[in-house]
C-alpha positions, 0 to 999 in steps of 0.5 A, a space after each residue: 534500478 538496483 533493489 534490495 530486499 529485507 526482512 525485519 520482524 513483523 516488517 518488509 523492507 526495500 532499498 531503492 538505489 536513485 541513479 542520475 543524481 550526480 550532477 547535484 554532487 558536481 555543484 557541490 563545489 560552486 555552492 556555499 556548504 550550508 546552502 548546499 546541506 539545506 537543499 539536500 535536506 529539502 530534498 528528502 524532506 519532499 521524497 520521503 513525503 511523496 511515498 506514502 501517496 504514490 504507494 497508496 496509488 499504485 496500490 489502490 488502482 489494483 486492489 480494492 482497498 482503501 488509500 488510508 488503509 495502505 498509508 497505514 502499513 508504511 512503517 517509515 521511510 528514510 532516505 540518505 543523505 545525498 538522495 542515492 538511497 531510500 529505504 521504506 519498512 512496511 508492516 507484513 500484517 495483512 489487512 483482513 478480508 473486511 478491508 476488501 468491500 465484504 458483502 455478506 451471504 444470504 441464507 435462502 428463504 423456505 418455501 411456504 406451505 401451498 394451498 395443498 398444505 404441501 410445500 409451495 414453490 422454491 425460493 431462491 437459493 442463499 449468496 454466498 459471502 463475497 469480496 473484491 480484492 483485485 479490481 481486474 476480477 471483480 468480486 469473487 465469492 468465498 464459499 463457506 465462509 462466514 463473518 464473527 467477532 474475533 479475540 480482540 472484539 474487531 469483526 473477522 472472516 472464517 472457514 473452515 480450514 483443511 484441518 477442520 479447524 476454524 481460519 480467519 482469512 485476508 487479503 494480501 498484505 501491503 507490503 507483499 503487494 509492493 515487494 512481489 514479483 506479479 506486474 503490480 509490484 514490478 510497476 509499483 516500485 519502479 513508479 515509487 522509485 521515480 517518484 522519490 527522485 522527482 520530489 528530491 530534485 524538487 525539494 533541492 531545487 526549491 530550497 536553492 531557488 530559496 537561497 538565492 532570492 534571500 541573497 538577492 534581497 540582501 544585495 
């Protein structure tokens, strides 16, 4: 598999080179040019539609984020004529931590007064805010974090940074997951490449079958 990575303003891009489609090009000599062109367009349409669900399924299996939010960050899918190369663009803006099964923290309760007018029995301590990003690691506590409304009226998670200033917390971007060298990213790219090729061939064959049925009806 040959991969080419690119960086655009606010986006991440990946090019997937699809191997093993040479047989389709050889068929061109035996198929009506208009039919072959239509089959290529059908293959491209089928393959392009397969990208978002494949990416969503792969990332959703590893990260605790909803499919709709994943698909939202797939900016565009372009497949070259002949199906030999696919270009996928992702938004590089990461989702807020709220998207990862956020659970607000709780305050510890003050003990009431005892019969001797002193403090009564101690109450359970509060719990910090928590979220689930990677499904394999489960829920993780984030000490010192809290929820507040951001400048655009969205609900964000903040925590004091090293400089003492408040910083908003985000999860990994969809583009960084897909383009990354983690096990999830490597396997996901291979799966998506295989899915694109599979759907391109399916769409191509569907168009040829449709043309054959039409030819038989005219005969």
